[in-house]
ZADREN-308789 format. One record per residue (C-alpha): residue number from 1; residue in three letters; chain; x, y, z. Coordinates in Angstrom, 2 decimals, m for minus. Example, Ala and Ser with C-alpha at 12.3 -4.5 7.8 and 13.67 -1.06 7.14 Angstrom:
BEGIN
1 / ALA / A / 12.30 / m4.50 / 7.80
2 / SER / A / 13.67 / m1.06 / 7.14
end
This chain:
BEGIN
1 / MET / A / 24.39 / m11.87 / m7.81
2 / ASN / A / 20.87 / m11.16 / m9.12
3 / TYR / A / 18.19 / m13.70 / m8.28
4 / CYS / A / 15.98 / m14.79 / m11.15
5 / GLY / A / 12.35 / m13.90 / m10.79
6 / ALA / A / 12.92 / m10.82 / m8.61
7 / LYS / A / 9.76 / m8.76 / m8.80
8 / THR / A / 9.18 / m5.04 / m8.78
9 / GLU / A / 7.96 / m4.28 / m5.25
10 / GLU / A / 6.28 / m1.26 / m3.75
11 / ARG / A / 8.65 / 0.95 / m1.81
12 / LEU / A / 8.40 / 0.54 / 1.96
13 / GLU / A / 7.59 / 3.83 / 3.69
14 / TYR / A / 8.92 / 4.99 / 7.06
15 / ASN / A / 5.44 / 5.39 / 8.51
16 / GLN / A / 4.78 / 1.70 / 7.92
17 / LEU / A / 7.64 / 0.89 / 10.28
18 / LEU / A / 6.11 / 3.04 / 13.00
19 / ASP / A / 2.66 / 1.59 / 12.39
20 / GLU / A / 3.86 / m1.82 / 13.51
21 / PHE / A / 4.20 / m0.40 / 17.03
22 / ILE / A / 1.35 / 2.11 / 16.96
23 / LEU / A / m1.08 / m0.67 / 16.07
24 / GLY / A / 0.13 / m2.54 / 19.16
25 / CYS / A / m1.64 / m0.06 / 21.45
26 / LYS / A / m4.53 / m1.85 / 23.14
27 / THR / A / m6.81 / m1.60 / 26.14
28 / THR / A / m6.08 / m5.10 / 27.47
29 / GLN / A / m3.70 / m5.89 / 30.32
30 / LYS / A / m2.74 / m9.45 / 29.50
31 / ILE / A / 0.42 / m11.43 / 30.21
32 / GLY / A / 2.20 / m13.53 / 27.60
33 / LEU / A / 4.61 / m16.33 / 28.48
34 / GLU / A / 7.35 / m18.06 / 26.49
35 / TYR / A / 8.80 / m20.96 / 28.45
36 / GLU / A / 11.89 / m22.75 / 27.13
37 / ARG / A / 13.20 / m26.00 / 28.61
38 / ILE / A / 16.16 / m28.25 / 27.92
39 / PRO / A / 15.40 / m31.77 / 26.64
40 / LEU / A / 17.58 / m34.53 / 28.09
41 / ILE / A / 17.69 / m38.28 / 27.54
42 / LYS / A / 16.31 / m39.62 / 30.78
43 / TYR / A / 18.90 / m42.26 / 31.64
44 / THR / A / 22.08 / m40.61 / 30.36
45 / ASN / A / 21.20 / m36.96 / 31.09
46 / GLN / A / 22.70 / m36.02 / 27.73
47 / PHE / A / 21.02 / m33.54 / 25.39
48 / ALA / A / 18.28 / m35.22 / 23.35
49 / PRO / A / 18.94 / m35.21 / 19.58
50 / TYR / A / 16.56 / m34.02 / 16.89
51 / GLY / A / 16.78 / m37.04 / 14.60
52 / GLY / A / 16.59 / m40.78 / 15.05
53 / GLU / A / 13.89 / m43.21 / 16.06
54 / TYR / A / 13.78 / m41.79 / 19.59
55 / GLY / A / 14.67 / m38.19 / 18.75
56 / ILE / A / 12.71 / m35.01 / 19.37
57 / CYS / A / 11.26 / m34.92 / 15.86
58 / GLU / A / 9.58 / m38.31 / 16.35
59 / MET / A / 8.51 / m37.36 / 19.86
60 / LEU / A / 6.72 / m34.28 / 18.50
61 / ARG / A / 5.17 / m36.35 / 15.72
62 / GLU / A / 3.76 / m38.79 / 18.26
63 / PHE / A / 2.54 / m36.05 / 20.61
64 / ALA / A / 0.81 / m34.26 / 17.73
65 / LYS / A / m1.01 / m37.46 / 16.85
66 / GLN / A / m2.09 / m38.17 / 20.42
67 / ASP / A / m3.12 / m34.64 / 21.44
68 / ASN / A / m4.33 / m33.25 / 18.10
69 / TRP / A / m1.67 / m30.61 / 17.35
70 / ASP / A / m0.74 / m29.42 / 13.86
71 / TYR / A / 2.81 / m29.47 / 12.50
72 / ILE / A / 4.95 / m26.38 / 11.99
73 / LEU / A / 7.31 / m27.22 / 9.13
74 / ASP / A / 10.49 / m25.79 / 7.65
75 / ASP / A / 10.73 / m27.38 / 4.25
76 / VAL / A / 9.94 / m31.02 / 5.20
77 / ASN / A / 11.26 / m30.85 / 8.77
78 / ILE / A / 9.00 / m30.65 / 11.82
79 / ILE / A / 10.22 / m27.67 / 13.84
80 / GLY / A / 7.20 / m27.25 / 16.10
81 / LEU / A / 3.50 / m27.78 / 16.74
82 / LYS / A / 0.51 / m25.48 / 17.00
83 / LYS / A / m2.95 / m25.71 / 18.48
84 / LEU / A / m5.23 / m22.69 / 18.32
85 / HIS / A / m3.14 / m19.83 / 19.80
86 / ASP / A / m0.52 / m21.97 / 21.57
87 / THR / A / 2.70 / m23.24 / 19.99
88 / ILE / A / 5.46 / m25.68 / 20.90
89 / THR / A / 8.57 / m24.80 / 18.92
90 / LEU / A / 12.20 / m25.86 / 18.85
91 / GLU / A / 15.09 / m23.50 / 19.46
92 / PRO / A / 18.39 / m23.98 / 17.57
93 / GLY / A / 19.68 / m26.79 / 19.82
94 / CYS / A / 16.21 / m28.39 / 20.10
95 / GLN / A / 15.33 / m26.63 / 23.33
96 / VAL / A / 11.54 / m26.93 / 23.65
97 / GLU / A / 9.69 / m23.62 / 23.84
98 / LEU / A / 6.08 / m23.37 / 24.91
99 / SER / A / 4.48 / m20.10 / 23.78
100 / LEU / A / 1.03 / m19.46 / 25.24
101 / GLU / A / m1.85 / m17.28 / 24.23
102 / PRO / A / m1.72 / m14.18 / 26.50
103 / GLN / A / m4.04 / m14.30 / 29.48
104 / GLU / A / m5.45 / m11.81 / 31.95
105 / PHE / A / m4.72 / m14.04 / 34.94
106 / ILE / A / m1.54 / m15.94 / 35.76
107 / ARG / A / m3.58 / m18.90 / 36.99
108 / ASP / A / m4.75 / m19.41 / 33.42
109 / LEU / A / m1.15 / m19.51 / 32.17
110 / GLU / A / m0.31 / m21.99 / 34.92
111 / LYS / A / m3.34 / m24.12 / 34.05
112 / ARG / A / m2.38 / m24.27 / 30.36
113 / VAL / A / 1.27 / m25.14 / 31.09
114 / LYS / A / 0.14 / m27.97 / 33.35
115 / GLU / A / m2.39 / m29.23 / 30.81
116 / ILE / A / 0.22 / m29.42 / 28.06
117 / ASP / A / 2.85 / m30.92 / 30.38
118 / SER / A / 0.37 / m33.54 / 31.55
119 / ALA / A / m0.52 / m34.48 / 27.97
120 / MET / A / 3.13 / m34.60 / 26.92
121 / LYS / A / 4.41 / m36.54 / 29.94
122 / PRO / A / 3.53 / m40.08 / 28.73
123 / VAL / A / 5.00 / m39.31 / 25.29
124 / LEU / A / 8.22 / m38.03 / 26.83
125 / GLU / A / 8.39 / m41.18 / 28.97
126 / GLU / A / 7.84 / m43.35 / 25.90
127 / PHE / A / 10.83 / m41.64 / 24.27
128 / ASP / A / 12.93 / m41.71 / 27.48
129 / MET / A / 13.09 / m37.91 / 27.61
130 / LYS / A / 12.60 / m35.21 / 30.22
131 / LEU / A / 12.38 / m31.42 / 30.05
132 / ILE / A / 14.45 / m29.70 / 32.72
133 / ASN / A / 14.25 / m26.19 / 34.17
134 / LYS / A / 17.80 / m24.90 / 33.80
135 / GLY / A / 19.23 / m21.86 / 32.05
136 / VAL / A / 22.01 / m23.84 / 30.34
137 / SER / A / 22.61 / m27.46 / 29.49
138 / PRO / A / 24.14 / m29.00 / 32.64
139 / THR / A / 25.66 / m31.96 / 30.81
140 / THR / A / 26.22 / m31.42 / 27.07
141 / THR / A / 28.01 / m28.54 / 25.37
142 / TYR / A / 27.22 / m27.16 / 21.91
143 / LYS / A / 30.01 / m29.19 / 20.26
144 / ASN / A / 27.84 / m32.26 / 20.85
145 / ILE / A / 24.50 / m30.62 / 20.06
146 / LYS / A / 23.57 / m30.55 / 16.39
147 / LEU / A / 21.85 / m27.48 / 15.02
148 / LEU / A / 18.14 / m27.92 / 14.32
149 / PRO / A / 17.59 / m28.34 / 10.53
150 / LYS / A / 15.87 / m24.99 / 10.14
151 / ARG / A / 17.22 / m22.76 / 7.37
152 / ARG / A / 17.32 / m19.54 / 9.35
153 / TYR / A / 19.30 / m21.12 / 12.19
154 / LYS / A / 22.17 / m22.08 / 9.91
155 / LEU / A / 22.38 / m18.49 / 8.65
156 / MET / A / 22.21 / m17.13 / 12.20
157 / ALA / A / 24.92 / m19.52 / 13.41
158 / ASN / A / 27.21 / m18.42 / 10.59
159 / TYR / A / 26.51 / m14.73 / 11.19
160 / LEU / A / 26.52 / m14.23 / 14.98
161 / TRP / A / 30.12 / m13.38 / 15.78
162 / GLY / A / 30.32 / m13.47 / 19.58
163 / ILE / A / 32.58 / m16.07 / 21.19
164 / LEU / A / 29.61 / m17.62 / 23.06
165 / SER / A / 26.99 / m17.33 / 20.32
166 / ASP / A / 26.97 / m21.11 / 19.80
167 / VAL / A / 26.39 / m21.57 / 23.53
168 / MET / A / 23.47 / m19.15 / 23.43
169 / MET / A / 21.89 / m20.82 / 20.41
170 / ARG / A / 22.29 / m24.48 / 21.30
171 / GLU / A / 22.64 / m24.75 / 25.08
172 / THR / A / 20.50 / m22.12 / 26.79
173 / ALA / A / 16.87 / m21.89 / 27.87
174 / GLY / A / 14.99 / m18.90 / 29.27
175 / ILE / A / 11.61 / m17.50 / 30.18
176 / GLN / A / 10.19 / m14.43 / 28.48
177 / VAL / A / 7.18 / m12.32 / 29.42
178 / GLY / A / 4.96 / m10.15 / 27.20
179 / ILE / A / 3.27 / m6.99 / 28.51
180 / ASP / A / 0.55 / m4.91 / 26.80
181 / TYR / A / 0.67 / m1.14 / 26.37
182 / LYS / A / m2.17 / 1.37 / 25.92
183 / SER / A / m0.38 / 4.19 / 24.12
184 / GLU / A / 3.03 / 5.29 / 22.92
185 / GLU / A / 3.60 / 7.11 / 26.21
186 / ASP / A / 2.56 / 4.05 / 28.20
187 / ALA / A / 4.76 / 1.80 / 26.05
188 / MET / A / 7.82 / 3.98 / 26.50
189 / ARG / A / 7.38 / 4.24 / 30.25
190 / LYS / A / 7.04 / 0.46 / 30.63
191 / PHE / A / 9.89 / m0.12 / 28.18
192 / ARG / A / 12.16 / 2.18 / 30.15
193 / ILE / A / 11.37 / 0.61 / 33.53
194 / ALA / A / 11.59 / m2.94 / 32.16
195 / ASN / A / 15.11 / m2.16 / 30.90
196 / LEU / A / 16.11 / m0.72 / 34.26
197 / MET / A / 14.69 / m3.80 / 36.02
198 / MET / A / 16.33 / m6.29 / 33.68
199 / PRO / A / 19.73 / m6.80 / 35.40
200 / PHE / A / 17.99 / m7.21 / 38.76
201 / ALA / A / 15.59 / m9.78 / 37.32
202 / THR / A / 18.45 / m11.63 / 35.61
203 / ALA / A / 20.15 / m11.78 / 39.01
204 / MET / A / 17.05 / m13.03 / 40.84
205 / TYR / A / 16.53 / m15.90 / 38.40
206 / ALA / A / 20.16 / m16.93 / 37.89
207 / ASN / A / 19.99 / m20.67 / 37.26
208 / SER / A / 22.83 / m21.73 / 34.98
209 / ARG / A / 25.94 / m22.29 / 37.05
210 / ILE / A / 26.69 / m25.86 / 35.95
211 / ARG / A / 27.48 / m26.27 / 32.25
212 / GLY / A / 28.70 / m29.46 / 30.61
213 / GLY / A / 29.20 / m31.03 / 34.04
214 / VAL / A / 31.48 / m28.21 / 35.21
215 / ASP / A / 30.91 / m25.42 / 37.73
216 / THR / A / 31.52 / m22.34 / 35.59
217 / GLY / A / 31.88 / m19.89 / 38.47
218 / TYR / A / 29.02 / m17.87 / 36.93
219 / LYS / A / 25.60 / m18.01 / 38.51
220 / SER / A / 24.05 / m17.27 / 35.13
221 / PHE / A / 26.24 / m18.63 / 32.36
222 / ARG / A / 23.26 / m18.05 / 30.08
223 / ALA / A / 23.48 / m14.30 / 30.78
224 / LEU / A / 27.21 / m14.45 / 30.04
225 / ALA / A / 26.48 / m16.16 / 26.72
226 / TRP / A / 24.11 / m13.35 / 25.71
227 / LEU / A / 26.78 / m10.80 / 26.63
228 / ASN / A / 29.06 / m12.53 / 24.12
229 / THR / A / 26.69 / m13.21 / 21.22
230 / ASP / A / 26.47 / m10.05 / 19.06
231 / ASN / A / 26.78 / m6.56 / 20.49
232 / GLU / A / 25.06 / m5.05 / 17.44
233 / ARG / A / 21.75 / m6.80 / 18.12
234 / CYS / A / 21.89 / m7.80 / 21.80
235 / GLY / A / 22.10 / m5.79 / 25.02
236 / PHE / A / 19.98 / m2.70 / 25.50
237 / ALA / A / 17.92 / m1.30 / 22.63
238 / THR / A / 18.61 / 2.46 / 22.87
239 / LYS / A / 19.60 / 4.16 / 26.11
240 / PHE / A / 15.90 / 4.25 / 27.16
241 / GLN / A / 16.18 / 7.95 / 27.87
242 / ASP / A / 13.43 / 10.24 / 29.15
243 / GLY / A / 11.16 / 11.37 / 26.34
244 / MET / A / 11.88 / 8.35 / 24.16
245 / CYS / A / 9.30 / 7.48 / 21.49
246 / PHE / A / 8.61 / 4.70 / 18.99
247 / LYS / A / 10.76 / 6.53 / 16.45
248 / ASP / A / 13.86 / 6.10 / 18.63
249 / TYR / A / 13.40 / 2.33 / 18.63
250 / VAL / A / 12.77 / 2.30 / 14.87
251 / GLU / A / 15.95 / 4.32 / 14.28
252 / THR / A / 17.96 / 1.80 / 16.28
253 / LEU / A / 16.56 / m1.09 / 14.26
254 / LEU / A / 17.18 / 0.73 / 10.98
255 / ASP / A / 20.89 / 0.96 / 11.74
256 / THR / A / 21.23 / m2.71 / 12.73
257 / PRO / A / 22.90 / m5.03 / 10.16
258 / MET / A / 20.62 / m7.54 / 8.47
259 / ILE / A / 21.12 / m11.32 / 8.46
260 / PHE / A / 18.79 / m12.50 / 5.69
261 / ILE / A / 15.46 / m11.98 / 3.91
262 / ASN / A / 12.88 / m14.44 / 2.61
263 / ARG / A / 11.48 / m14.54 / m0.91
264 / GLU / A / 9.03 / m17.15 / m2.22
265 / ASN / A / 10.25 / m20.03 / m0.04
266 / MET / A / 13.85 / m18.96 / m0.67
267 / THR / A / 16.25 / m17.53 / 1.90
268 / VAL / A / 18.49 / m14.73 / 0.62
269 / ASN / A / 21.63 / m14.36 / 2.74
270 / VAL / A / 22.53 / m10.73 / 3.54
271 / ASN / A / 25.13 / m11.61 / 6.21
272 / GLY / A / 25.48 / m8.12 / 7.65
273 / ARG / A / 26.46 / m6.47 / 4.39
274 / LEU / A / 23.97 / m3.66 / 4.89
275 / THR / A / 21.65 / m2.19 / 7.49
276 / PHE / A / 17.89 / m2.09 / 7.08
277 / ARG / A / 18.14 / 1.65 / 6.37
278 / GLN / A / 20.48 / 0.91 / 3.46
279 / PHE / A / 18.16 / m1.84 / 2.27
280 / MET / A / 15.23 / 0.60 / 2.24
281 / ASP / A / 17.29 / 3.18 / 0.36
282 / LYS / A / 19.05 / 1.00 / m2.21
283 / GLY / A / 17.54 / m2.49 / m2.18
284 / PHE / A / 19.61 / m5.67 / m2.28
285 / GLU / A / 20.31 / m8.11 / m5.12
286 / GLY / A / 17.30 / m6.79 / m7.07
287 / PHE / A / 14.93 / m6.91 / m4.07
288 / ASN / A / 13.27 / m3.95 / m2.36
289 / ALA / A / 12.42 / m3.81 / 1.31
290 / SER / A / 8.95 / m5.05 / 2.28
291 / LEU / A / 6.93 / m4.94 / 5.49
292 / GLU / A / 7.58 / m8.68 / 5.91
293 / ASP / A / 11.33 / m7.95 / 5.73
294 / TRP / A / 10.95 / m5.36 / 8.48
295 / GLN / A / 9.02 / m7.80 / 10.68
296 / LEU / A / 11.66 / m10.48 / 10.16
297 / HIS / A / 14.47 / m8.02 / 10.86
298 / SER / A / 12.71 / m6.95 / 14.07
299 / ASN / A / 12.47 / m10.58 / 15.18
300 / LEU / A / 16.18 / m11.12 / 14.50
301 / TYR / A / 17.02 / m8.33 / 16.95
302 / PHE / A / 17.60 / m9.70 / 20.45
303 / PRO / A / 17.80 / m6.95 / 23.10
304 / GLU / A / 17.18 / m7.38 / 26.80
305 / VAL / A / 13.73 / m5.84 / 26.27
306 / ARG / A / 12.22 / m5.95 / 22.78
307 / LEU / A / 9.47 / m3.72 / 21.48
308 / ARG / A / 6.88 / m5.46 / 19.32
309 / ASN / A / 3.10 / m5.00 / 19.34
310 / PHE / A / 3.71 / m5.68 / 23.03
311 / ILE / A / 6.76 / m5.34 / 25.29
312 / GLU / A / 8.84 / m8.53 / 25.44
313 / ILE / A / 11.01 / m8.85 / 28.57
314 / ARG / A / 13.61 / m11.48 / 27.79
315 / ASN / A / 16.61 / m12.15 / 29.98
316 / HIS / A / 15.59 / m14.68 / 32.65
317 / ASP / A / 17.08 / m18.14 / 33.03
318 / CYS / A / 14.59 / m20.98 / 32.92
319 / VAL / A / 13.48 / m21.88 / 36.44
320 / GLY / A / 11.00 / m24.34 / 37.93
321 / GLY / A / 9.50 / m25.36 / 41.25
322 / GLY / A / 6.86 / m22.64 / 41.03
323 / LEU / A / 9.37 / m19.87 / 40.38
324 / GLU / A / 8.45 / m19.92 / 36.69
325 / TYR / A / 5.11 / m18.26 / 37.49
326 / SER / A / 6.73 / m15.62 / 39.69
327 / ILE / A / 8.29 / m14.08 / 36.56
328 / PRO / A / 4.98 / m13.01 / 34.93
329 / ALA / A / 3.70 / m12.14 / 38.43
330 / LEU / A / 6.64 / m9.79 / 39.02
331 / TYR / A / 5.91 / m7.81 / 35.86
332 / LYS / A / 2.14 / m7.90 / 36.15
333 / GLY / A / 2.34 / m6.52 / 39.68
334 / ILE / A / 4.57 / m3.64 / 38.60
335 / MET / A / 3.63 / m2.84 / 35.00
336 / TYR / A / m0.15 / m2.89 / 35.41
337 / SER / A / m0.30 / m0.75 / 38.54
338 / ALA / A / 0.22 / 3.02 / 38.23
339 / SER / A / 1.34 / 3.31 / 41.86
340 / ALA / A / 3.72 / 0.32 / 41.68
341 / LEU / A / 5.21 / 1.57 / 38.41
342 / GLU / A / 5.72 / 4.99 / 39.97
343 / GLU / A / 7.36 / 3.46 / 43.04
344 / VAL / A / 9.77 / 1.40 / 40.93
345 / SER / A / 10.48 / 4.44 / 38.73
346 / ASN / A / 11.46 / 6.49 / 41.77
347 / MET / A / 13.69 / 3.66 / 42.99
348 / LEU / A / 15.55 / 2.97 / 39.74
349 / LEU / A / 15.65 / 6.19 / 37.73
350 / LYS / A / 18.39 / 7.56 / 39.98
351 / TYR / A / 20.80 / 5.13 / 38.33
352 / SER / A / 22.47 / 6.08 / 35.07
353 / TYR / A / 22.40 / 4.09 / 31.86
354 / ASN / A / 26.11 / 3.29 / 32.30
355 / GLU / A / 25.55 / 1.97 / 35.83
356 / ILE / A / 22.70 / m0.29 / 34.73
357 / ASN / A / 24.63 / m1.47 / 31.68
358 / GLU / A / 27.69 / m2.33 / 33.78
359 / LEU / A / 25.46 / m4.23 / 36.19
360 / ARG / A / 24.48 / m6.59 / 33.33
361 / TYR / A / 28.07 / m7.84 / 33.28
362 / ASN / A / 28.28 / m8.28 / 37.05
363 / VAL / A / 25.05 / m10.19 / 37.60
364 / ALA / A / 26.11 / m12.97 / 35.24
365 / LYS / A / 28.81 / m13.88 / 37.75
366 / TYR / A / 27.53 / m12.70 / 41.11
367 / ALA / A / 23.71 / m12.51 / 40.71
368 / THR / A / 22.16 / m10.74 / 43.72
369 / ALA / A / 25.58 / m10.34 / 45.36
370 / SER / A / 26.53 / m7.89 / 42.60
371 / LYS / A / 27.13 / m4.35 / 43.78
372 / LEU / A / 25.68 / m1.08 / 42.59
373 / ARG / A / 27.27 / 2.03 / 44.05
374 / LYS / A / 29.20 / m0.26 / 46.42
375 / HIS / A / 26.06 / m1.92 / 47.82
376 / PRO / A / 24.78 / m5.46 / 47.04
377 / ILE / A / 21.67 / m5.35 / 44.87
378 / LEU / A / 19.88 / m7.97 / 46.99
379 / SER / A / 17.94 / m5.28 / 48.88
380 / ILE / A / 16.70 / m3.77 / 45.60
381 / CYS / A / 15.66 / m7.20 / 44.35
382 / LYS / A / 13.71 / m7.80 / 47.57
383 / GLU / A / 12.01 / m4.44 / 47.24
384 / LEU / A / 10.99 / m5.08 / 43.63
385 / ALA / A / 9.44 / m8.41 / 44.61
386 / GLU / A / 7.61 / m6.85 / 47.55
387 / ILE / A / 6.24 / m3.97 / 45.46
388 / ALA / A / 4.85 / m6.49 / 42.97
389 / TYR / A / 3.52 / m8.66 / 45.81
390 / TYR / A / 1.48 / m5.92 / 47.47
391 / SER / A / 0.29 / m4.62 / 44.12
392 / LEU / A / m1.13 / m8.05 / 43.23
393 / LYS / A / m2.53 / m8.47 / 46.72
394 / SER / A / m4.57 / m5.30 / 46.28
395 / GLY / A / m6.16 / m6.86 / 43.18
396 / CYS / A / m7.93 / m9.49 / 45.33
397 / GLU / A / m7.28 / m12.30 / 42.81
398 / ASP / A / m4.87 / m14.23 / 45.08
399 / GLU / A / m2.09 / m13.77 / 42.49
400 / GLU / A / 0.42 / m12.56 / 45.07
401 / LYS / A / 0.89 / m16.25 / 45.96
402 / TYR / A / 2.96 / m16.66 / 42.81
403 / LEU / A / 5.60 / m14.33 / 44.25
404 / GLU / A / 5.91 / m16.15 / 47.57
405 / PRO / A / 8.59 / m18.61 / 46.34
406 / LEU / A / 10.66 / m15.71 / 45.01
407 / ILE / A / 10.33 / m13.67 / 48.20
408 / GLU / A / 11.21 / m16.68 / 50.38
409 / MET / A / 14.26 / m17.48 / 48.25
410 / LEU / A / 15.52 / m13.88 / 48.45
411 / LYS / A / 15.02 / m13.89 / 52.24
412 / GLN / A / 17.45 / m16.82 / 52.31
413 / ASN / A / 19.91 / m14.77 / 50.23
414 / LYS / A / 19.80 / m17.38 / 47.47
415 / VAL / A / 19.13 / m17.60 / 43.75
416 / PRO / A / 17.75 / m20.66 / 41.90
417 / CYS / A / 21.14 / m22.23 / 41.10
418 / GLU / A / 21.80 / m22.35 / 44.86
419 / LEU / A / 18.57 / m24.09 / 45.89
end
C-alpha cells in the first residue's frame, strides 16, 4: 500500500544516528527520575479507569486547572500534563508517571515529588483515587484494565508477542533513573556497569509479589513480565563487552524490528516487517527513514539499560516509604565517583555475560535469595549499597541518608514486598 502525499525525503545518514549519542556528552552530573505509580479507586482498591465522570482523564483535567498544568494530547484525548520541564503522563493501563527535570541533588527531586503529590492529593481525594507504590497491580489484572486511548499503545499491544506483554503494559509500575555521561568512553563504562548491576538492583527493589489478589510466588512479577514481553527489544542491549562504543549500540538498534512510524499526524504500521537498517536501505511504503523515525525507534526499544543522550537505568519495581529516593542515590553514589565505579567494576566484572543474564531470570522469583556461583547475592547487594553510601557520605551533602532505608532493609534480609 502506498500512502497518498508521501514526500521525497532526504536520505538519513549513519553518522546522524551516532550523533544522537555523541551530542549527549555533557559536563553535568545530574540525576533524572521517572516515577510510575498505580492508580486505584480508593474504596474498592480496583484499578482506576481512564474514562467516566470520575476517571483519570477528568482527574487530570481538574488537576491541570487547579495547579496550572498544560495538556498533553493524543488526537483529542488527554494523555498527560506538562509544566516547564516536568511531565505527568499515562502509561498504557493508565499508570501515572511523574518525569522530573534532572537535578544535581536528590533532595531537589524529593522536594519536587512532594510538591506535586501535595498539590494532587486533594484532587485525587475528590475523585476517590489513590496512587500506590507497587510494581504490579495488586487487585486488577489486564483483562479488566482498558488500554489508554493513545494510538501508539494500540499498535504496541498488537505487536509485542510475549505471553506477559499485556501484563507489562497495563499492570506494572517502575522507577527509572537517568545518568549523565561526559564522553563516549565514560558512557560505555557507566553503561557496562549499570547493566552488570541491573539484576542486583531488580532484586533489591522487588515489590510485586501480589497480583490480582493472588500471591504469585514471584517477588518481582513485574520483572517476570518484562522477561516475557519481547526478546527482540527487551533484556540486555548488546553484551556490554570491553571496548564497546556507541556504534555497537547503534548496530543493535539497526537490527531491531520496527513497530511503526509517524507521518503528518498519521501513524503508519510497520508491525515488525523490517528492521531499521532495512528501512534506511529501502524505505517503506514510499517513505524514507528520517531522524525522527530513528528517535521514535530508539524509544520503542526497552532494554534493561537504555542509551539515549543520557543513560537510562530501567528495571526497578515501584517502591515507597522513602525507598524511592534510594534508587537515584544508589546510582549517583556509584556512577559519579571514580573510586566507587572502580570498586564496583572490580566486584562485578569477574562475572560473565551469561551468568548475569541468567541471574535476571532468577531474581524475578527469588530476589536477593537468588544464587550466583552457588552463593546468595544478598552480600553483593549489601556491598553495592554500602559503596554508594560511603561515596555519597564523602560528598558532604548528607545524601547518604537516602540509602539508609535500603541498607536497613537488606540487613533484615528483606526486600520491599516482604516489609
